[in-house]
Structure formats: C-alpha cells, structure tokens
N, C-alpha and C positions, 0 to 999 in steps of 0.2 A: 421435458429439461430444465435444469435451473442454474445450479454452477456447477464449474468442472474445474477442478484446483490443476494446474500445470504446473509444471517446473520446468522454469524456462534455460535455455542453456544459456551459455556464455556466446557471443557472437551476436546473432539477428535482435533485429529491435522488439519490443513487446509488441508493435503493430504486425509485423513479419509474423513472429506465433500465433498470434488471434487469427491473420487470415490462414496459415497453416491451418489451424483447429478447426477452421471454419470448411474447408473442403476435405478433411475428414469426415466433417459432420454430414455435411452432402453424399457423401461417399455411403455414410452409414443408412443415408435414408433412400438408396437406390436413385437420387438424383430425381426424382420422382417430385420433386417439391424445391421452392425457390430455398437460397442458405438461409437460416435462423439469423435473426440479428444478434449481433455479438457486441461484447464489450467487456474491458478489463478492470479489475479494482486497483486499478495505482500502476504507474508504468514504471517499469526498470530497465535503466540504462543498458546499452547494449555488452558492454561488459561486464554486467551483473547477470548474476543466474540467482532462481531459485523461485517462490510462491509466488504466481500469477494467478488471481481468480478471473477464471473467463465465464462470464454470465449472459447464460443464452436464451435467447426471445425475451419472455415475459419478466423474466430476471432483471435483466438491462435494468431496469427498475432499482433497482439493489445500489448501483454503482456510487451516489452521493453518499450515501449512508458507509459503503466501505472505504471510501475515500478518506474519510474522516476518522478512520482506526488507528489505532496505536501497530507499530511496525517492531519485526526484531530481523537481526543481521549477525552474519559474521564476519567482521574487516579484518583484512590483512593491512597493514600500514606499512610504509618505510620512511625510515627519517635519514634526513639529511640529504633529501633530494627533493626540491619542489618542480612543478609543472604546469603549464599555462591554464590545464584544463581540470587542474587538481585531483586527477589520475593518472594512471599510466596508458590512457590513449592520449596523453598530451607531450605537448615537447618539453625539454628540461627545461628552464629559466633560471634554476639556482641550484650549486651543489655544496655543503660542509663537512667536514670529515666527522664522525659519529664515535667516539668512544666514550669509557668511563661509567654508561647507566647498568642499574642495575633495579632489580625489584621493587625497590622502595620507592628511588627517584620516581618511576613511574607508575607507580601508585599513586604519590602524590599529587603528580599531572593529569591523572584521569580525575581526581576529585575535586578537579576544580569546572570541570565538565559534567558532572552530574545534577540532575535538580532542572528547573529554572533555567537558561541561555539565553544568548541572544545570538544569531548567526547571520552573516550576511549572504543569500544566496548569489552564488557562482555565477559567472560573464555562461559560461558555457554551461545553459540549463534551459529549460521550455518555457521559463515564468517570460509574461509580457511585458513588455516596454510599450508602449504607443499603437499595441498592435501587432507589435514582433517579437517573436522569441530571442532572446537575451542571446541565443549561439547566433543568430544572426548578425547581430551587432561584433559578435567575438570575433566573428571569423574575417568579418571587415576587419580586425584592426582597431576594433573604436572599443570605448570602455565608458557604460551607462551607469550614473550615480542609483543606486541600489540603498535603501533602509533596511536597514537590520530587521530580522524577526525573529519572534519570541519562540523556541521552541521546547520539548520537557524533555529531560534525558531521564528515563526509569532505571533503566540500568545498565552500566557502564563495565565489564567484568576484562579485565586481563586474563587471557587464557594460556597464553605463551610468549613467550621472548627467546629470538632467536638471537644472541647476540652478533653486530654490534647495531642491526639496526632494525631489526622486522619483528613486528606486535603484531601478533593474533587478539583479536578483542570479539567480545560480545554485546551488541546492542540494542535493546531495546527502547522506542522512545517513540513521540509523536508524533502526528500527520506534520507533512511540510519539514519533516528534517533532513538534512542534506549530510552522508556519511563522508563526501568526500570535504567538505566543507570542514567536518569535526575532525577529520583526519591532519588537513593542512593546518585547523586553529589549533590542535595537540601541538603539533610541529612547531608553530611560531612561539604556542606557548613555552617548548622547550629548549627556545633558540635556536632549534636544527633546520626548519623547514621538517615536511614533509607532503606525499603524496598517498592515493589509495591504490593499493595494486589487484586486491579480489575483492569481492563484494555478493554475498550470498542469504537473499531474503531465506528465514526459515518461517517467518511467521506474519500473516497480513490478518489483522485484527481475528476473526475466528478459523481462518484457514492455517492449516500448518504443512510443512513440510510432508510428513509421512502419510499425508490424504492426494498429495501432487502424485500424477506421472507426466513422464516425459511427453514432447511432440512424438517422439519414435513409437514408446509406446500404446499413445493416444491410434495411433495408427495402426501399429498390430494388432491392435484390438480390435478395431473395426475391422481389419481384413481375414481376421479370426470370424468375425461374427458375433461376438463378445459383447456385452452388454460393457457400458460405460460408467462409474462410478459418479454420479451425478449426488450433490447434496440438493437439500431442499432451501427454498429461499429463508424457512424460517431459521436453518442453521447458519444460513447467510448474519442472519441478524442476532447471533445470539450473545452482543455485545448487548442488545438494548432490553430492557424489562418487558415483559410482554402480561397481555390483561385477554381475557377469556370474556366472550359477550354470547346470548340466547341468539339465536335465529332470528327475529324481529329487529332487535338491534340490529343485527350484521346487516341487516336486505337493507336497513334504512340509510347505515352508515354507504353500502354498495350504491346506494340509488343516489348519493350526496344530499340526499335529505339532512336537514339539520337536526343537531345531536348536543344535549349540555353536556358537559364535561361531570359535574355530578353524576349523570345516566353514565355514564360509559365509564369511571374510576372511583373509587371510595375513597382514593387517598388525595382530599383535597388541593393537599401542598404539590404534590407532582406535578409537572409542568410537560416531560416528555424530553423527546420523543420516545413515543413505545409503539411495542407493536400491538398490534389487534389479530386474536385469532377468534376463528369461528367455533364454534362448540365442536367440530371435529379437531377441531388441531391447525388447521390448516390456515397459513397467514392471511388476512385480509386486506389491512390496510396500516401503515405506519401514521403518528398523526401526534401532534402537540396539541398543548392546550392556546387557544387564542385569546382574545381579548375577553373579557370578562368570564363569562362560565360556556361558551362556545366553542369546537372542536373544531381544529385547525386539521384538515386529510393531508398530508405532505405525500404522501403515494399509496392511491389505490390498485389491486393486485385481483387481476380477474380470475386466477388459478394460483396457488400456496402449496 
C-alpha cells in the first residue's frame, strides 16, 4: 500500500472521506488486521471536490512534501454577490448589479492576479491564531487581525463567461493559495464583489484527476475483490529530483550513519530536498544538504 488518489465528492469533509476510505481498506483486508494509518495530502473544503491524495501506512511520511506542491483547480465565480465565507456556503453580506462586462474587461482584471500576489487568509479557514482555527473566531462573530501571505498564481485562465455574472476559471497555484480569496479579490478589483460557487481540484502535485477513484468506486472494487490502483511512494515524490545510490551507501543511510554530500551527490551545488533511490529504484529517503558537507535525512522509508 502507498498512495491512493481519491476523487472527493462535494459535501463531506476531507476527514470524513479519509475515514470512509479507511473502512473500505479494512474490509479489503478481511478485518484481520488493524486499520492502516492514513493521512491526506492537502485538505479540501466540504463544498469542494476533486483530487485528494490518501497516503496509506508508510506513505504517510510523504505528507509534508505533498503539502508543498502546486495545485490546479476549476473554479466558478459569481460576481455581484459577497458572502461572509467568500463561498456559496456563507450568508450574503452585499449585492450589486452586474452589467456590461465582456471578455476583454475580464481578461484585464485577471492579469492583475497572475504571478506573485498577496492574499489575506479568510476568517472562515483552518489557519490557527493562538491555537484556535480562525473559523472558530468567525463563528463567534469575531474578526482577527491577519497578515497577508505571498502566493503564486502560475496560470489563471478564463474558460468561459456566462453573462451577466458567472465566470469559469482554471487556476494553477502555489501551496497556501485560497481560491475563495482569489474570487473575492477579483470581485473587489472589478468593483462588484464576488464569491466562489464551485471548486474542483484537478491536480495536486503529481496526482491528477484521471488517476482518481470516487469513494463509491473504491468500495465497489473492494466488494468485487479487485485490486486498488495504488501509486508508489516514488510517484508521490515525482516533483523532486532523484539520485540512485549503491547498496553499501543505502545501508549506511538506512541505519542513520554519517554520509557526506559529496559521497551522495555529484552536483556539489545541489541542496535538496531530493529523493534517494536504492539500486532497485525503490525509494529509500528524502534528504537535503546540511551544514558543511553532511547529509540531513528528512524522511527514511522502510518500504518504497
């Protein structure tokens, strides 16, 4: 077992989907063993659907590296209506009439949000303040001062415009980007207000929607006794460079013995993180260059 790419449906939380997948995996094993340790590679809001990488057992060690990857979304934005959550789950707080927009006006507005931008995290988010998620303050009617965060919008494409007020966008962005905030900021830029009405994640790092199964499909395969389409841990780290090492060096790394960077990597300018592969191609570790010439192991894997 390693990584299972799940197509999360709209409605349940990411944690609820994780629990459902866990129950299916227990049935697949005949419930003779404890449920495997599970984790996901990046939360999706309940109203969002799409790619949710589920890491199983040893693959849960991949999660910190999956959280750092770029994401891709299909988003629908409604102009002229603002909500307190910045999406369709919230209460309407302002409305304005929308008219006279065309593709040229919208393209000019979108251009302002491509590249490096600053975003203010939404109050209805899981970001912590003094140990509490921001949404707990928001539900109590409190507003917490937040600092803008720099994110990168690699691609922002207008896929369609349904006059007078509905936009269909494709977004490829860095970690930590709030698409709800992007929708609201776009509305502010246009002087109209806006909120996010639909969101579907089509890619998360190396994982794509074409590889994903819905929870229903996973359960159906388990009931039929069919194998699930796990991806290897190396697949999960396809965005990182990789090097192969011989077996003696692999043994030293697996035992936590000292290894110098020059022994490990021919590129003295490389700093990592990078994947270390055994001669067989199995994933052994993720490492980075430490102080001077030493190698710092970020994760060591028992299976790969």
